[in-house]
C-alpha positions in Angstrom: 10.6 55.1 25.5 13.1 53.4 27.7 13.7 50.1 29.3 12.8 51.8 32.6 9.3 53.0 31.3 8.8 49.3 29.9 9.5 48.0 33.3 7.3 50.4 35.2 4.4 49.6 32.9 5.0 45.9 33.3 5.4 46.2 37.2 8.8 44.6 37.1 12.4 45.4 37.7 14.5 46.8 35.1 16.8 43.9 35.2 13.8 41.5 34.6 12.6 43.8 31.7 16.3 43.8 30.2 16.5 40.1 30.4 13.1 39.6 28.3 14.1 42.3 25.8 17.6 40.5 25.2 16.0 37.1 24.7 16.9 35.4 28.0 14.5 32.5 28.8 15.0 32.1 32.4 12.3 34.4 33.2 8.9 33.3 34.8 6.3 33.1 32.1 3.9 35.5 34.0 6.5 38.0 34.2 7.5 37.4 30.5 4.1 38.0 29.3 3.7 41.0 31.5 6.9 42.6 29.8 5.8 41.6 26.3 2.5 43.2 26.8 4.3 46.5 28.0 6.5 46.4 25.0 3.5 46.2 22.7 1.6 48.9 24.5 4.3 51.2 24.9 5.7 50.9 21.3 9.3 50.3 22.7 11.7 49.4 20.1 15.0 47.8 21.3 18.2 49.1 20.0 19.0 46.1 17.9 22.2 47.6 16.4 23.6 48.3 19.9 22.7 44.9 21.3 24.2 43.2 18.3 27.6 44.7 19.2 27.4 43.4 22.5 25.9 40.0 21.8 27.4 39.6 18.3 24.1 38.3 17.3 22.1 39.1 14.1 18.7 39.3 16.2 17.2 37.6 13.1 15.9 33.9 12.8 14.7 32.0 9.9 11.4 30.4 9.4 11.7 27.7 6.6 8.3 26.9 5.2 7.0 24.8 2.3 6.9 26.3 -1.2 4.6 29.2 -1.8 1.8 27.3 -3.3 1.5 25.2 -0.2 1.8 28.1 1.9 -1.0 30.1 0.4 -3.3 27.0 0.6 -2.6 25.7 3.9 -4.2 27.6 7.0 -2.0 25.5 9.4 1.0 27.4 8.1 -0.5 30.9 8.7 -1.0 29.9 12.2 2.7 28.9 12.6 3.8 32.4 11.2 1.5 34.0 13.7 2.7 32.0 16.7 6.4 32.6 15.9 5.7 36.2 15.4 3.9 36.6 18.7 7.1 35.6 20.6 9.9 37.3 18.4 8.2 40.6 17.6 8.3 42.0 21.2 11.9 41.0 21.4 12.9 43.0 18.5 14.0 39.8 16.6 13.4 39.8 12.9 11.7 36.9 11.3 12.9 35.8 7.9 10.4 33.7 5.9 12.1 31.3 3.7 10.0 29.2 1.2 11.2 25.6 0.3 12.9 25.6 -3.0 16.0 24.8 -4.8 18.9 25.9 -2.5 16.6 27.3 0.2 17.9 25.1 3.1 21.4 25.6 1.7 21.0 29.4 1.9 19.5 29.0 5.6 22.7 27.0 6.4 25.1 29.6 4.8 23.3 32.5 6.6 23.7 30.8 10.0 27.4 30.0 9.4 28.0 33.6 8.3 26.0 35.1 11.3 23.2 36.5 9.3 20.7 34.4 11.1 20.9 33.2 14.8 18.9 30.2 14.4 16.2 28.4 12.2 12.7 26.7 12.6 12.2 24.1 10.1 8.6 23.2 9.1 7.5 20.1 7.0 11.1 18.9 6.3 11.5 16.1 3.8 12.5 12.8 5.5 15.5 12.6 3.1 16.5 16.1 3.6 20.1 16.1 4.9 20.2 19.9 6.2 18.9 19.2 9.7 21.6 16.6 10.3 24.0 19.1 9.0 22.8 21.9 11.2 23.1 19.4 14.2 26.7 18.4 13.3 27.7 22.0 13.0 26.2 22.8 16.5 23.9 25.4 15.1 20.6 26.4 16.7 17.7 24.6 15.0 14.1 23.6 16.1 11.8 21.2 14.0 8.1 21.4 13.8 7.1 17.8 14.6 8.7 14.8 15.7 11.6 13.6 13.1 11.1 10.4 11.3 14.4 9.2 12.5 15.7 9.6 16.1 18.1 12.3 16.0 19.5 14.8 18.6 17.2 17.9 17.5 14.7 19.9 19.6 11.2 19.7 18.4 7.6 20.6 19.1 4.6 18.4 18.4 1.2 17.3 19.4 0.4 13.9 20.7 -0.7 12.6 17.2 -1.7 9.1 18.4 -3.7 10.4 21.1 -5.6 12.7 18.9 -6.3 9.9 16.4 -7.6 7.8 19.3 -10.0 10.7 20.2 -11.2 10.7 16.6 -11.8 6.8 16.9 -13.6 7.0 20.3 -15.8 9.8 18.7 -17.0 7.6 15.9 -17.5 4.5 18.0 -19.5 6.6 20.5 -22.0 7.5 17.6 -22.7 3.9 17.1 -20.7 3.7 13.7 -19.7 0.2 12.7 -18.4 0.4 9.4 -15.4 2.8 10.1 -12.7 3.9 7.6 -9.7 6.3 7.8 -8.1 8.6 5.1 -4.4 8.7 6.2 -1.7 11.3 5.5 1.6 10.3 3.7 3.1 7.5 5.4 6.7 8.6 5.1 5.9 11.3 7.6 5.8 11.0 11.3 2.3 12.7 11.5 0.9 10.4 8.8 2.2 7.3 10.7 1.4 8.3 14.1 -2.3 9.2 13.3 -2.9 5.9 11.4 -1.3 4.0 14.2 -3.4 5.7 17.0 -6.5 5.1 14.9 -6.0 1.5 14.3 -5.2 0.9 18.1 -8.8 1.9 18.7 -10.3 0.4 15.4 -8.1 -2.4 14.3 -10.4 -3.5 11.3 -10.8 -0.1 9.9 -10.6 0.5 6.1 -7.5 2.2 5.2 -7.3 4.7 2.1 -4.3 6.8 1.7 -4.0 10.5 1.1 -1.3 13.3 1.3 -2.8 15.9 3.6 -4.1 18.0 0.6 -7.8 18.6 -0.5 -7.4 17.0 -3.8 -6.1 13.7 -2.2 -9.0 13.8 0.1 -11.5 13.9 -2.8 -9.5 11.1 -4.7 -9.4 9.0 -1.6 -13.1 9.4 -0.9 -14.1 8.2 -4.3 -11.9 5.1 -3.8 -13.4 4.6 -0.4 -17.0 4.8 -1.6 -16.0 2.3 -4.5 -14.5 -0.2 -2.1 -16.5 0.2 0.8 -20.0 1.4 -0.1 -21.4 0.8 3.4 -19.0 3.0 5.1 -20.7 5.0 8.0 -17.8 6.8 9.8 -14.6 8.2 8.5 -11.6 9.7 10.4 -9.9 12.1 7.8 -6.5 12.9 9.0 -6.5 16.6 8.0 -9.1 19.3 7.7 -7.9 20.2 4.2 -8.4 16.4 3.1 -12.0 16.6 4.9 -12.7 19.7 2.7 -12.0 17.9 -0.4 -13.7 14.6 0.7 -17.1 15.9 2.1 -18.3 17.3 -1.3 -17.7 13.8 -2.8 -20.1 12.2 -0.3 -22.6 14.9 -1.1 -22.4 14.1 -5.0 -22.8 10.4 -4.2 -26.2 11.2 -2.2 -24.6 10.6 1.3 -25.7 12.9 3.9 -23.2 14.1 6.7 -23.5 13.1 9.3 -26.8 11.1 8.9 -25.3 8.6 6.7 -21.6 9.0 7.2 -20.0 10.8 10.3 -16.7 12.6 9.5 -13.9 13.5 12.1 -11.0 15.6 10.9 -7.6 16.6 12.4 -6.1 20.2 13.1 -8.9 22.4 13.8 -7.7 24.8 11.0 -9.9 27.4 9.4 -10.7 24.7 6.8 -12.8 23.0 9.4 -15.2 25.9 9.3 -15.7 25.9 5.5 -16.9 22.3 5.4 -20.6 21.7 5.1 -21.6 21.0 7.7 -18.9 22.4 9.9 -16.3 19.8 10.8 -15.8 18.0 14.0 -12.1 17.8 14.4 -9.1 17.0 16.6 -7.6 20.3 17.7 -3.8 20.9 17.8 -2.9 24.2 19.2 -0.9 25.1 16.3 -0.4 28.8 17.4 0.7 27.9 20.9 2.9 25.3 19.5 4.7 27.5 17.1 5.2 30.2 19.8 7.0 27.2 21.9 9.1 26.6 18.9 10.3 30.2 19.0 11.0 30.1 22.7 13.0 27.0 22.3 15.1 28.4 19.6 15.7 31.5 21.6 16.7 29.3 24.5 19.3 27.7 22.2 20.6 30.9 21.0 20.9 32.5 24.4 21.5 30.0 26.7 23.0 26.9 24.9 20.1 25.0 26.0 20.0 21.2 25.8 18.2 19.3 23.2 14.5 18.7 24.3 11.0 17.8 22.9 7.8 19.5 23.9 4.5 17.6 23.4 1.1 19.3 23.5 -2.1 17.3 24.1 -4.9 17.5 21.6 -8.6 18.0 22.2 -11.8 17.1 20.3 -13.9 20.1 18.9 -17.3 18.7 18.2 -19.4 20.6 15.4 -21.9 19.2 12.8 -20.0 16.5 10.9 
């Protein structure tokens, strides 16, 4: 299979097909999708070794994820991997998964400096993590999943968190709920802060209980909420995983969902479908966002693109809760 055949199948010029294959980002999206589809259907494999000699690039990027325990338990992260893979695979770019652990980010930094990786996507960074700043200072290609806690010159992709939380509040109010609460995410993260702020802007007198985006914290927070606010009738739980832990607690206390307590989650991950009843939730298009992270990283690698941010809009998915 040759680049000429890929171009013919895609219905584009050879030059356009070559630009997509070589990772150039100044290509119309419709043409890019046509070439990527043709690459998949024809089984074309770019000659990475030859391209590396010309471009002096490794044609590999790193995706730095939380530790393996979090990775296996968080459906959000599986969608991130899927979205990034969707973009890099047709381009012949290797994706190197790196789990957070002692020295992991240092290893990523070393691999970048030595040319073993062309760039990295950082997911779920610790607010105190110095590595993003060091990557920026070194001028190395990096994209962050989510808004950074402090304003720094780094490209990132996020969802409009405050708007999503407002959708959740409006849904609970539209159902006539009057004793409304929220179970937050960690308040040392931008997502945790923004979801709380967006909700309180709509429901200033909401009862606030804190969680950490895990199922266990959702269960613990719901126990606390029932104890401190027994007449609660509507709860915005700021991640589907926390809702998955919280709803069984309501059932054990004899509270029916949604008759007694209406629940709205956040993410629209697969965890929303394992709740009983299935969870009404705010959808952030994780797979599309991850694909955009990959595109932004490739732009940095191939075009020396400026720092930017891309913000996706959320939507409300109404189910049974």
